[in-house]
C-alpha positions in Angstrom: -39.7 -23.5 -79.9 -41.4 -26.8 -79.2 -42.7 -28.2 -76.0 -40.8 -31.5 -76.3 -37.1 -31.6 -75.5 -36.2 -34.3 -78.1 -37.9 -32.3 -80.8 -36.2 -29.1 -79.6 -32.8 -30.8 -79.9 -33.7 -32.1 -83.4 -34.8 -28.7 -84.6 -31.7 -26.9 -83.1 -29.5 -29.5 -84.8 -31.4 -29.0 -88.1 -31.0 -25.2 -87.8 -27.2 -25.6 -87.3 -26.9 -27.8 -90.4 -29.2 -25.4 -92.3 -26.7 -22.6 -91.4 -23.9 -24.8 -92.8 -25.9 -25.2 -96.1 -26.6 -21.5 -96.3 -22.9 -20.7 -95.6 -21.8 -23.0 -98.3 -24.3 -21.6 -100.8 -23.1 -18.0 -100.0 -19.4 -18.8 -100.4 -17.6 -18.4 -103.7 -16.2 -21.9 -103.5 -19.8 -23.2 -103.6 -20.5 -26.9 -103.1 -16.9 -28.0 -103.0 -16.6 -26.2 -99.6 -18.5 -29.0 -98.1 -16.0 -31.8 -98.6 -13.1 -29.5 -97.5 -15.0 -28.5 -94.3 -15.8 -32.1 -93.5 -12.3 -33.3 -94.0 -10.7 -30.4 -92.2 -12.8 -30.6 -89.1 -11.5 -32.2 -85.9 -13.2 -35.4 -84.6 -15.8 -34.8 -81.9 -15.7 -36.8 -78.6 -18.9 -38.9 -78.5 -19.1 -38.4 -74.7 -19.1 -34.7 -75.1 -21.4 -34.5 -78.2 -24.2 -37.2 -78.2 -25.0 -36.4 -81.9 -21.4 -37.2 -83.0 -22.2 -40.8 -83.5 -24.9 -40.0 -86.0 -22.5 -37.7 -87.8 -20.0 -40.5 -87.9 -22.5 -42.8 -89.5 -22.6 -40.7 -92.6 -18.9 -39.9 -92.7 -19.3 -36.3 -91.5 -17.7 -34.3 -88.7 -19.1 -31.5 -86.6 -17.2 -28.5 -87.9 -18.2 -26.0 -85.1 -21.0 -25.3 -82.7 -22.3 -22.3 -80.8 -25.0 -21.6 -78.3 -28.0 -19.5 -79.0 -28.5 -17.2 -75.9 -31.4 -17.4 -73.6 -33.4 -14.4 -74.7 -37.0 -13.6 -73.8 -39.4 -13.4 -76.8 -42.7 -13.0 -75.0 -44.3 -13.8 -71.7 -43.4 -17.4 -70.8 -41.5 -17.9 -74.1 -37.7 -17.9 -74.4 -35.5 -18.2 -77.5 -34.5 -21.8 -78.1 -34.6 -23.9 -81.3 -34.9 -21.9 -84.5 -36.5 -23.1 -87.8 -34.1 -21.6 -90.4 -31.1 -19.4 -91.1 -30.5 -17.2 -94.2 -27.9 -14.6 -94.9 -28.9 -11.0 -94.1 -28.3 -8.6 -96.9 -26.9 -5.1 -96.5 -26.3 -5.4 -92.7 -22.6 -6.2 -92.6 -20.6 -9.4 -92.4 -21.6 -12.3 -90.2 -25.3 -11.2 -90.0 -28.0 -13.9 -90.4 -31.8 -13.9 -90.2 -33.2 -16.8 -88.2 -36.9 -17.4 -87.7 -39.0 -19.0 -85.0 -41.9 -21.2 -85.7 -45.4 -20.8 -84.2 -44.2 -21.0 -80.6 -43.9 -23.8 -78.0 -46.1 -26.7 -78.7 -46.7 -30.3 -77.8 -49.1 -33.2 -78.6 -52.0 -35.0 -77.0 -54.0 -37.9 -78.2 -57.8 -37.5 -78.7 -60.0 -40.3 -80.1 -56.9 -42.1 -81.4 -55.6 -39.1 -83.2 -52.5 -37.0 -82.3 -53.3 -33.3 -82.1 -51.1 -30.3 -81.5 -51.3 -28.1 -78.4 -50.1 -24.5 -78.2 -48.6 -23.5 -74.9 -48.5 -19.8 -75.7 -51.3 -19.0 -78.1 -50.6 -15.3 -78.0 -47.0 -15.7 -79.1 -46.0 -13.8 -82.2 -43.7 -15.7 -84.7 -40.5 -13.5 -85.1 -37.5 -12.9 -87.2 -34.2 -12.9 -85.2 -31.1 -11.1 -86.5 -28.0 -12.9 -85.4 -24.3 -11.9 -85.6 -22.0 -14.9 -85.9 -18.3 -13.9 -86.0 -16.5 -16.3 -88.4 -13.4 -16.1 -86.2 -15.2 -16.8 -82.9 -14.1 -19.6 -80.6 -16.2 -22.7 -80.7 -17.6 -22.1 -77.3 -18.7 -18.5 -77.9 -22.3 -17.4 -77.9 -24.1 -16.1 -81.0 -25.2 -12.5 -80.6 -28.9 -11.6 -81.0 -28.9 -8.1 -82.5 -32.6 -7.6 -83.2 -35.9 -9.4 -82.9 -38.7 -8.5 -85.3 -42.2 -9.8 -84.3 -44.2 -10.3 -87.5 -47.2 -8.1 -88.0 -49.7 -7.0 -90.7 -49.2 -3.6 -92.3 -51.9 -2.3 -90.0 -49.7 -3.2 -87.0 -51.8 -6.2 -86.0 -49.4 -8.9 -84.6 -49.5 -12.2 -86.4 -50.0 -15.3 -84.3 -49.1 -19.0 -84.4 -52.7 -20.0 -84.3 -54.1 -22.3 -87.0 -55.9 -20.8 -90.0 -58.6 -23.4 -90.0 -60.3 -24.7 -93.2 -61.1 -28.1 -94.8 -58.5 -30.8 -94.0 -56.9 -28.8 -91.1 -56.8 -30.6 -87.8 -57.7 -28.5 -84.8 -55.0 -27.1 -82.5 -55.7 -27.4 -78.7 -55.0 -25.3 -75.7 -51.9 -26.1 -73.6 -53.8 -28.6 -71.4 -55.5 -30.1 -74.4 -59.0 -29.4 -73.2 -60.3 -26.9 -75.7 -59.9 -26.2 -79.4 -58.3 -22.8 -80.2 -60.2 -20.5 -82.4 -58.6 -20.2 -85.9 -56.9 -17.0 -87.0 -56.8 -16.1 -90.7 -53.5 -14.4 -90.0 -52.0 -17.3 -88.1 -48.7 -18.7 -89.4 -46.4 -21.6 -88.6 -43.3 -20.0 -90.0 -40.5 -22.4 -91.1 -38.1 -20.8 -93.6 -37.0 -17.5 -95.0 -34.9 -15.8 -97.7 -34.0 -12.1 -98.1 -33.7 -10.4 -101.5 -31.4 -7.5 -102.5 -34.2 -4.9 -101.9 -34.4 -5.9 -98.3 -37.7 -7.7 -98.5 -37.9 -11.2 -96.9 -40.0 -14.1 -98.1 -41.2 -16.6 -95.5 -42.6 -20.0 -96.0 -45.1 -21.4 -93.6 -46.9 -24.7 -93.0 -50.5 -23.9 -92.3 -51.7 -22.8 -95.8 -49.2 -23.7 -96.9 -48.3 -20.2 -97.9 -45.6 -17.7 -98.8 -45.4 -14.3 -97.1 -43.7 -11.2 -98.5 -42.4 -9.3 -95.5 -40.8 -5.8 -95.4 -37.5 -5.1 -93.6 -39.5 -3.9 -90.6 -41.3 -7.2 -90.1 -44.6 -6.1 -91.6 -46.2 -8.8 -93.8 -47.3 -7.1 -97.1 -48.9 -10.0 -98.8 -49.6 -13.7 -98.4 -49.8 -16.3 -101.3 -52.1 -19.2 -100.5 -53.6 -22.2 -102.4 -56.4 -21.5 -104.8 -59.7 -21.7 -103.0 -58.4 -21.0 -99.5 -58.2 -17.2 -99.3 -61.8 -16.2 -98.8 -61.7 -15.5 -95.1 -61.1 -11.7 -94.4 -57.5 -11.2 -93.0 -55.3 -8.3 -92.1 -52.6 -9.5 -94.5 -53.9 -9.4 -98.1 -54.3 -13.0 -99.4 -53.5 -13.9 -103.1 -54.7 -17.3 -104.4 -51.7 -18.1 -106.5 -50.4 -21.4 -105.2 -51.9 -24.5 -106.9 -55.1 -25.7 -105.1 -53.6 -29.2 -104.6 -51.1 -27.8 -102.1 -53.9 -27.4 -99.6 -53.7 -31.2 -99.3 -50.5 -31.0 -97.3 -50.2 -33.5 -94.5 -50.9 -32.0 -91.1 -47.9 -30.1 -89.9 -46.1 -30.9 -93.2 -46.6 -27.8 -95.3 -43.8 -25.6 -96.8 -40.6 -26.2 -94.8 -37.7 -25.1 -96.9 -37.2 -21.9 -99.0 -34.3 -20.5 -101.0 -33.8 -17.5 -103.3 -31.5 -17.7 -106.4 -28.4 -15.4 -106.1 -30.0 -12.8 -108.4 -33.3 -13.0 -106.5 -35.3 -13.7 -109.6 -36.8 -16.9 -108.3 -37.7 -18.5 -105.1 -37.7 -22.3 -104.6 -40.0 -23.7 -101.9 -40.3 -27.3 -100.8 -43.0 -29.2 -99.0 -41.7 -31.1 -96.0 -43.3 -34.4 -97.1 -45.5 -35.7 -99.9 -49.0 -34.3 -100.1 -52.0 -36.4 -99.0 -53.2 -36.6 -102.6 -55.8 -37.9 -102.9 -56.8 -37.5 -99.3 -57.9 -41.1 -98.7 -56.3 -43.6 -96.4 -55.0 -45.6 -99.3 -53.8 -42.4 -101.0 -51.9 -41.3 -97.9 -50.3 -44.7 -97.6 -49.1 -44.8 -101.2 -47.8 -41.2 -101.0 -45.5 -42.3 -98.1 -44.3 -45.2 -100.2 -43.4 -43.2 -103.3 -41.7 -40.3 -101.5 -42.6 -37.8 -104.2 -42.3 -34.3 -102.9 -43.2 -31.1 -104.9 -40.6 -28.4 -105.4 -42.3 -25.2 -106.5 -40.6 -22.3 -108.3 -42.0 -18.9 -107.6 -41.4 -15.5 -109.2 -41.3 -12.9 -106.3 -41.8 -9.9 -108.7 -44.8 -11.3 -110.6 -46.1 -13.0 -107.5 -46.9 -16.3 -109.1 -45.6 -19.9 -109.4 -43.4 -20.5 -112.5 -42.4 -24.2 -112.4 -42.8 -27.4 -110.4 -40.6 -30.4 -110.1 -40.6 -33.8 -108.3 -38.1 -34.4 -105.6 -38.0 -38.1 -104.6 -37.0 -38.9 -101.0 -34.5 -41.7 -100.4 -31.1 -42.9 -101.6 -30.3 -41.8 -105.3 -27.6 -44.5 -105.4 -30.2 -47.2 -105.1 -30.6 -48.7 -108.7 -34.3 -48.9 -108.1 -34.6 -45.4 -106.7 -36.7 -44.1 -109.7 -38.8 -47.2 -110.4 -39.3 -49.0 -107.0 -38.7 -46.3 -104.4 -37.8 -47.0 -100.8 -38.1 -43.7 -99.0 -37.0 -43.5 -95.4 -39.6 -43.9 -92.7 -41.1 -40.5 -92.1 -38.8 -38.7 -94.5 -38.7 -34.9 -94.2 -37.1 -32.1 -96.1 -36.0 -29.5 -93.6 -33.8 -26.8 -95.2 -32.6 -25.6 -98.6 -30.1 -23.2 -100.1 -29.6 -22.1 -103.7 -26.1 -22.3 -105.3 -27.1 -20.8 -108.6 -30.2 -20.7 -110.8 -30.1 -24.4 -111.4 -28.5 -26.0 -108.4 -29.7 -26.4 -104.8 -28.5 -27.9 -101.5 -31.3 -29.8 -99.7 -31.3 -31.3 -96.2 -33.2 -34.6 -96.1 -34.0 -36.1 -92.7 -35.3 -39.5 -91.6 -37.2 -40.6 -88.5 -33.9 -41.2 -86.6 -33.1 -37.5 -86.9 -30.1 -38.1 -89.2 -29.7 -35.4 -91.9 -28.2 -36.0 -95.3 -27.1 -33.0 -97.4 -27.8 -33.5 -101.1 -26.6 -31.5 -104.1 -29.7 -31.1 -106.4 -29.6 -30.3 -110.1 -32.7 -29.0 -111.9 -31.3 -29.5 -115.3 -33.6 -31.7 -117.4 -36.2 -32.2 -114.7 -39.8 -32.3 -115.9 -41.9 -29.3 -115.2 -45.2 -30.7 -113.7 -46.9 -27.4 -112.9 -49.3 -27.5 -115.9 -49.6 -31.3 -116.0 -53.4 -31.6 -115.4 -53.1 -35.3 -116.3 -51.4 -35.6 -112.8 -54.4 -34.0 -111.1 -56.7 -36.4 -109.3 -59.6 -33.9 -109.7 -59.2 -34.1 -113.5 -59.2 -37.9 -113.4 -55.5 -38.3 -113.7 -52.9 -40.1 -111.5 -51.6 -37.8 -108.8 -47.8 -37.2 -108.7 -47.9 -38.6 -105.2 -49.1 -42.0 -106.4 -46.5 -42.7 -109.1 -43.9 -45.3 -108.2 -42.2 -45.7 -111.6 -41.4 -42.1 -112.7 -39.7 -42.9 -116.0 -42.6 -45.0 -117.1 -44.9 -42.0 -116.4 -42.6 -39.7 -118.5 -41.4 -37.7 -115.4 -37.8 -36.9 -114.8 -37.3 -35.8 -111.1 -34.5 -33.5 -109.9 -31.1 -35.2 -109.8 -29.6 -35.8 -106.3 -26.0 -36.4 -105.2 -25.0 -37.1 -101.6 -22.6 -34.5 -100.3 -22.4 -35.2 -96.5 
């Protein structure tokens, strides 16, 4: 859904691996399915699959691949890369919900700053119901069974336009000549999870925010950072997300979302560390520590419950927790829940290589109420802490799977 071919390939590849993570999470064998799948897969010819070399570098094999069909979504917009996959509940075997992002976009440079452009500002981010036959041949095409454009309960279509607000960079028209007017109902949708009652929860980057969506694609409520929900909108806004989340890096808000098997909790991950504090030195240090916030959210009560630190980088490095060396431009791009205390998380670096980590929440420090880690309260922000043990913080535990 992006205007740049390289980025489109990367997003499509990430969506395929996200589907693998979701499949593993949904299977009774759980995490152990990963190693069996990797070992059982046939080697891929590098000449036929350019990405095979990168898979080889981390000891993985491409298990299978399929093509997403070329389906029209809107005027001038065709279905391409997708942002996430999650099992569809109650719709039969082999059904998956995928989600687009805000629509085709590119970048231009203005006054030394890289800004986003939207090529189809009227595009409506959409849920896509896919049927993937587990017994299909490797070269078969995925079936698109339904497309649900997102809308407010009033029927007003949501857009991919920016919501605006402090700290939000403008988004420009396709040719980069004009700033697009903000839309309080604009969403840059990135991840989704469906609960047993049929409702879907969607994570998006602009707010960052969480949307509760009915089975018909109507957005029922939107949870945003405290202090950012004052603008009238068609979708009711609830200021429940901690205010500090509004300091997300541009285009690096909520990127990964997972629901526990019982649906009692959602886990949502930022794509990268917050710009906290929002100074040049603060942003630089945040990139060096690689501390990303993992937020627990109660979908029934409609409020956050816990927060943990996820540290980017290699957990096998003996200095991982004290002298971090996160990858350049590290990003967290997808997540699935194995049970109430274990997750699968995809971590990507600037080369596009993804690593799948098993994550345990057992013993991890809950930082949600740690006001001593709030810059506004005079404390040291989580994003600035290099030596986590010295600060009394236990991050989530990571183990490389593939």
